[in-house]
C-alpha positions as CSV (number, residue, x, y, z in Angstrom):
1,X,0.0,-0.2,0.1
2,X,1.5,3.7,-1.2
3,X,0.2,6.1,1.2
4,X,-0.8,9.5,-0.7
5,X,2.6,11.8,-0.3
6,X,-0.2,15.6,0.2
7,X,2.4,18.2,-0.9
8,X,2.4,21.7,2.2
9,X,3.5,25.2,1.8
10,X,4.4,27.3,4.8
11,X,2.2,30.6,5.8
12,X,5.3,32.6,5.7
13,X,6.8,31.7,2.3
14,X,2.8,32.7,1.0
15,X,2.6,35.9,1.8
16,X,6.0,36.7,0.9
17,X,4.7,35.5,-2.1
18,X,1.2,37.1,-1.6
19,X,1.7,39.7,0.7
20,X,-0.2,39.8,4.2
21,X,-4.2,38.9,5.0
22,X,-7.0,40.3,5.7
23,X,-9.6,37.9,7.8
24,X,-12.8,37.5,6.2
25,X,-15.9,36.7,8.5
26,X,-18.9,35.8,6.7
27,X,-21.5,37.4,6.6
28,X,-24.9,35.6,4.4
29,X,-24.9,33.2,2.4
30,X,-21.5,32.8,0.9
31,X,-23.6,32.0,-2.7
32,X,-25.3,36.3,-2.3
33,X,-21.6,37.9,-1.1
34,X,-20.7,39.2,-3.6
35,X,-16.9,40.4,-2.9
36,X,-16.2,36.9,-1.2
37,X,-17.0,35.6,-4.4
38,X,-15.3,37.5,-6.9
39,X,-11.9,36.5,-4.2
40,X,-12.5,32.7,-4.6
41,X,-12.2,33.1,-9.1
42,X,-9.4,34.8,-8.7
43,X,-7.7,32.7,-5.7
44,X,-7.0,35.5,-2.8
45,X,-9.2,32.9,-0.2
46,X,-7.7,31.0,1.9
47,X,-9.7,28.5,3.8
48,X,-8.4,27.6,7.4
49,X,-9.5,24.5,9.0
50,X,-8.4,22.2,12.3
51,X,-7.1,19.0,11.8
52,X,-7.3,16.2,13.3
53,X,-4.9,16.9,16.5
54,X,-6.5,20.5,16.4
55,X,-3.7,22.6,14.9
56,X,-4.3,25.2,12.2
57,X,-3.6,24.0,8.3
58,X,-5.0,26.1,5.3
59,X,-6.0,25.2,1.3
60,X,-6.6,27.8,-1.4
61,X,-10.3,28.5,-2.3
62,X,-13.6,27.8,-0.2
63,X,-14.4,25.0,1.5
64,X,-17.7,26.6,3.8
65,X,-17.1,25.1,7.5
66,X,-18.2,26.0,10.1
67,X,-15.4,26.3,12.0
68,X,-13.2,27.6,8.2
69,X,-11.9,30.9,8.7
70,X,-11.3,32.8,6.0
71,X,-8.1,35.1,4.3
72,X,-8.4,36.9,1.7
73,X,-4.5,38.2,0.3
74,X,-3.5,40.8,-2.5
75,X,-2.5,38.7,-4.8
76,X,-3.4,34.6,-6.2
77,X,-2.8,31.6,-4.6
78,X,-2.4,29.9,-7.7
79,X,0.7,27.9,-7.2
80,X,-0.4,27.5,-4.4
81,X,-3.6,25.4,-5.1
82,X,-2.6,21.5,-4.6
83,X,-0.7,22.3,-1.2
84,X,-1.8,22.1,2.8
85,X,-1.3,25.5,4.0
86,X,1.0,24.3,7.3
87,X,2.7,26.6,9.6
88,X,-0.6,29.3,10.2
89,X,1.2,32.1,12.1
90,X,-2.1,34.1,13.5
91,X,0.8,36.8,14.2
92,X,1.4,37.8,10.5
93,X,-2.4,38.2,9.8
94,X,-3.7,41.5,9.4
95,X,-7.9,42.1,11.7
């Protein structure tokens, strides 16, 4: 049995390439949120989730979840699209 190797990228590397993100709060249904939809289309949204062990990790794009937090970057995250984002450092996020 072969284990799948998940490619990862460090959060600090993404900030170097794409700028400091801002936390985005959903105040309405995602489908009705025009700003959110525009950021998804431009590949600037990252969803932050919790792993089974309780650590935060990110994925590029929108994944709806009650526990998810969303970050919007000033530049596209396209080159990190297939990777699991690790080492989330909340001090580097603009409020």
